[in-house]
C-alpha positions in Angstrom: -16.2 35.1 -48.8 -19.4 33.2 -48.9 -20.1 30.0 -50.9 -23.6 28.5 -51.9 -23.1 24.8 -50.8 -26.7 24.6 -49.5 -29.0 27.0 -47.7 -28.3 25.8 -44.2 -26.4 28.9 -43.3 -28.9 31.2 -44.9 -31.9 32.7 -42.9 -35.4 32.7 -44.2 -35.4 36.5 -44.4 -32.2 36.4 -46.6 -33.8 33.9 -48.9 -37.1 35.8 -49.2 -35.3 39.1 -49.8 -33.2 37.6 -52.6 -36.3 35.9 -54.2 -37.8 39.4 -54.4 -34.6 40.7 -56.0 -34.6 37.9 -58.5 -38.2 38.7 -59.5 -37.3 42.3 -59.9 -34.3 41.4 -62.1 -36.6 39.2 -64.3 -39.1 42.0 -64.7 -36.6 44.7 -65.3 -33.7 43.2 -67.3 -32.7 46.5 -68.8 -31.6 47.8 -65.4 -29.1 45.0 -65.1 -27.5 44.8 -68.5 -24.0 45.6 -67.2 -24.5 44.2 -63.6 -21.8 41.5 -64.2 -19.7 43.3 -66.7 -16.1 42.0 -66.8 -17.1 39.2 -64.4 -16.1 35.6 -65.3 -17.9 32.4 -64.2 -16.2 29.1 -64.6 -18.6 26.2 -64.9 -17.2 22.8 -64.0 -19.3 19.8 -65.1 -18.8 16.3 -63.8 -22.5 15.5 -64.2 -24.4 15.9 -67.4 -26.5 19.0 -67.8 -29.0 20.9 -70.0 -30.6 23.5 -67.8 -27.6 24.3 -65.5 -25.3 25.0 -68.3 -27.7 26.9 -70.5 -29.2 29.0 -67.7 -25.8 30.0 -66.1 -24.2 30.8 -69.4 -27.2 32.8 -70.8 -27.6 34.6 -67.5 -23.9 35.7 -67.4 -24.1 36.9 -71.0 -27.4 38.8 -70.5 -25.8 40.7 -67.6 -22.6 41.6 -69.4 -20.4 38.8 -68.0 -18.7 35.8 -69.4 -19.0 32.0 -68.7 -16.4 29.3 -69.3 -17.5 25.7 -69.7 -15.1 23.2 -68.3 -15.8 19.4 -68.8 -14.4 17.4 -66.0 -13.7 14.4 -68.3 -11.6 16.5 -70.7 -9.8 18.6 -68.1 -7.1 17.7 -65.6 -9.7 17.5 -62.8 -9.9 14.0 -64.0 -6.3 13.4 -63.3 -5.1 15.7 -60.5 -6.1 16.6 -57.0 -9.1 18.9 -56.7 -7.4 21.2 -54.3 -4.6 21.9 -56.8 -6.9 22.3 -59.9 -9.4 24.6 -58.2 -6.6 26.9 -56.8 -5.5 27.4 -60.4 -9.0 27.8 -61.9 -10.2 30.2 -59.2 -7.2 32.5 -59.9 -8.6 33.1 -63.3 -12.2 33.9 -62.5 -14.6 35.7 -60.2 -16.9 32.8 -59.3 -17.2 29.1 -59.8 -20.3 26.9 -60.4 -19.6 23.2 -60.0 -21.9 20.4 -60.8 -20.4 17.3 -59.2 -21.3 13.8 -58.4 -20.1 13.7 -54.7 -20.8 16.3 -52.1 -17.4 15.7 -50.5 -15.7 16.8 -53.7 -17.7 20.0 -53.7 -16.7 20.7 -50.1 -13.1 20.3 -51.0 -13.4 22.6 -54.0 -15.0 25.3 -51.8 -12.3 24.9 -49.1 -9.5 25.6 -51.6 -11.1 28.1 -54.0 -10.0 31.7 -53.9 -13.5 32.8 -55.1 -17.1 31.9 -54.2 -18.3 28.4 -55.3 -21.9 27.7 -56.2 -23.2 24.1 -55.9 -24.8 23.4 -59.2 -25.9 20.0 -58.0 -24.3 17.1 -56.1 -25.6 13.9 -54.4 -26.7 15.8 -51.3 -28.1 19.2 -52.4 -29.4 21.1 -55.4 -29.8 24.7 -54.0 -30.0 26.6 -57.3 -32.9 24.3 -58.4 -34.8 24.9 -55.1 -34.3 28.7 -55.4 -35.8 28.6 -58.9 -38.6 26.5 -57.6 -39.5 28.9 -54.9 -39.1 31.8 -57.3 -41.8 30.1 -59.4 -44.1 29.6 -56.5 -43.7 33.3 -55.4 -44.3 34.5 -59.0 -47.4 32.4 -59.6 -49.0 32.4 -56.1 -48.0 35.8 -54.8 -46.1 34.5 -51.8 -44.6 31.5 -50.1 -45.5 31.7 -46.4 -48.4 29.3 -45.6 -48.4 27.7 -49.0 -48.6 23.8 -49.0 -46.2 22.0 -51.3 -46.5 18.3 -51.9 -43.4 16.5 -53.1 -43.8 13.0 -54.5 -41.0 10.9 -55.6 -37.6 9.6 -54.3 -36.1 11.4 -51.3 -33.1 13.0 -53.0 -30.8 16.0 -53.3 -33.5 18.2 -54.7 -35.9 17.4 -51.9 -33.2 18.2 -49.4 -32.9 21.7 -50.8 -36.6 22.1 -51.0 -36.9 21.2 -47.3 -34.1 23.5 -46.5 -35.8 26.5 -48.1 -39.4 25.7 -47.2 -39.2 25.5 -43.4 -37.2 28.7 -43.3 -39.6 30.6 -45.4 -42.8 29.4 -43.8 -44.0 26.9 -46.5 -45.5 23.7 -45.5 -43.9 20.8 -47.3 -45.3 17.2 -47.5 -42.9 14.6 -48.5 -44.3 11.4 -50.1 -41.2 9.4 -50.6 -41.6 5.6 -50.8 -37.9 5.3 -51.9 -35.0 7.1 -50.2 -31.7 7.6 -51.9 -29.3 6.9 -49.0 -26.6 9.1 -50.5 -28.8 12.1 -50.2 -30.2 11.5 -46.7 -29.5 14.3 -44.2 -30.7 13.5 -40.8 -29.7 16.8 -39.3 -31.8 18.7 -41.9 -34.8 16.4 -41.5 -34.7 16.8 -37.7 -34.6 20.6 -38.0 -37.4 20.8 -40.5 -39.7 18.3 -38.5 -39.0 20.2 -35.3 -40.1 23.4 -37.0 -43.5 21.9 -37.9 -43.2 22.7 -41.5 -42.3 19.2 -42.8 -44.7 16.3 -42.8 -44.1 12.8 -44.2 -47.1 11.0 -45.7 -48.1 8.3 -48.2 -51.5 9.7 -49.1 -50.9 11.3 -52.4 -54.5 11.7 -53.5 -55.5 13.1 -50.1 -52.6 15.5 -49.7 -52.9 17.1 -53.2 -56.5 18.1 -52.7 -55.6 21.2 -50.7 -52.1 21.6 -52.0 -50.9 24.8 -53.6 -48.2 23.0 -55.6 -47.4 19.4 -56.3 -43.8 18.6 -57.3 -42.2 15.5 -58.7 -38.7 14.5 -59.9 -36.9 11.7 -61.7 -37.0 8.4 -59.8 -33.5 7.6 -61.1 -30.5 10.0 -61.2 -29.7 11.0 -64.7 -26.2 9.4 -64.7 -27.7 6.0 -63.8 -30.9 6.1 -65.9 -29.2 4.2 -68.9 -26.6 2.4 -66.9 -27.0 -1.4 -67.2 -25.4 -1.8 -63.7 -28.3 0.2 -62.3 -31.0 -1.8 -64.2 -32.2 -3.9 -61.2 -32.5 -0.9 -58.9 -34.2 1.0 -61.7 -36.8 -1.7 -62.1 -37.4 -1.8 -58.3 -37.9 1.9 -58.1 -40.4 2.0 -61.0 -42.4 -0.8 -59.5 -42.5 0.9 -56.2 -43.1 4.4 -57.4 -45.6 3.9 -60.4 -48.7 4.2 -58.2 -47.4 7.7 -57.2 -47.2 8.9 -60.8 -48.5 12.5 -61.4 -51.5 11.8 -63.7 -55.2 12.6 -64.0 -56.3 10.0 -61.5 -53.8 11.0 -58.7 -54.4 14.7 -59.2 -58.2 14.5 -59.3 -59.8 17.3 -57.4 -56.6 19.3 -57.0 -55.9 22.8 -58.3 -52.3 22.7 -57.4 -49.5 23.9 -59.6 -47.8 21.0 -61.3 -44.0 21.2 -60.9 -41.0 19.1 -62.1 -37.4 20.1 -62.2 -36.6 18.2 -65.4 -35.3 16.2 -67.2 -38.7 14.6 -67.5 -39.1 10.8 -68.0 -42.6 10.8 -69.5 -44.6 7.8 -68.4 -42.7 7.3 -65.2 -42.9 10.0 -62.6 -45.4 12.0 -64.7 -47.6 11.4 -67.8 -47.9 13.6 -70.8 -51.3 14.8 -69.9 -50.0 16.2 -66.6 -47.1 17.8 -68.3 -49.4 19.7 -70.7 -52.1 20.4 -68.1 -53.1 24.1 -67.7 -51.9 23.9 -64.1 -48.3 22.9 -65.2 -45.6 25.4 -64.6 -42.8 23.1 -65.4 -41.3 25.1 -68.2 -41.7 28.4 -66.3 -39.9 26.7 -63.5 -37.1 25.7 -65.8 -36.8 29.2 -67.3 -36.7 30.7 -63.8 -33.4 28.8 -63.3 -31.6 31.6 -65.1 -33.3 34.4 -63.2 -32.6 32.8 -59.8 -29.0 32.0 -60.6 -28.0 35.4 -61.7 -29.4 36.8 -58.4 -27.4 34.3 -56.5 -24.3 35.1 -58.5 -24.7 38.8 -57.9 -25.3 38.4 -54.2 -22.2 36.2 -53.7 -20.2 38.8 -55.7 -21.6 41.7 -53.6 -23.2 43.3 -56.6 -26.6 43.4 -54.9 
């Protein structure tokens, strides 16, 4: 049984092959209408969500399956041991997607589950997002190998997964990250990517985007902390540090790169409205590709494809 905790145990060829399959599923939905017939996905949400819930649930429905939404706060996951609750839940479904705050809890869930567990986001990795991102790059640019992607923002869970996929598939990733979220830092991953030659760290946003194929940003503050008064001082510090790196007309001058953002968007912070609506923006395509990438991952873990 294989889980999707991150892409560390996936090869580049496995990722590229599944991206092609995801693109085929997207272009030929009629061929897969019953691919997940009588399959049940349980979605466990400790973190808030728009895209993860909608995309997984819609994807399961479109392919003939069923999705059950389970809110951590209104379930006994809030009260009991994870190992006990997941053994019960996994006996009633074919696959689990868990969107949790702490990576260690995701690991415990995977250890005791009877069925595959997909990491729908935790404080270390966001593999389903990265898979959709590279699906978008493949769809718009015709390939991944040799492409230059500039990520600008806080070093976080999403960037970890982008790094994990990029260096294995031959994409050059430039990380412009004046702020590092320490909970997300993965030294082993960074060392492997830098050793490969496909990861570069820089602070020259305007210089790097001029020959970039895609430029990618993300929220500077995790969604669960954005409105939290206890995080207000750190939020102000991050905004002050990061504002010069906002994706806007000035910083993107001379660039033909795709403009990417994994959403939710905080307009006026990491990106301005003009960049969101720019003809180069693929932000909403990127969001819609969540569903197509996720169903491919579900089918692969279930042995359907």
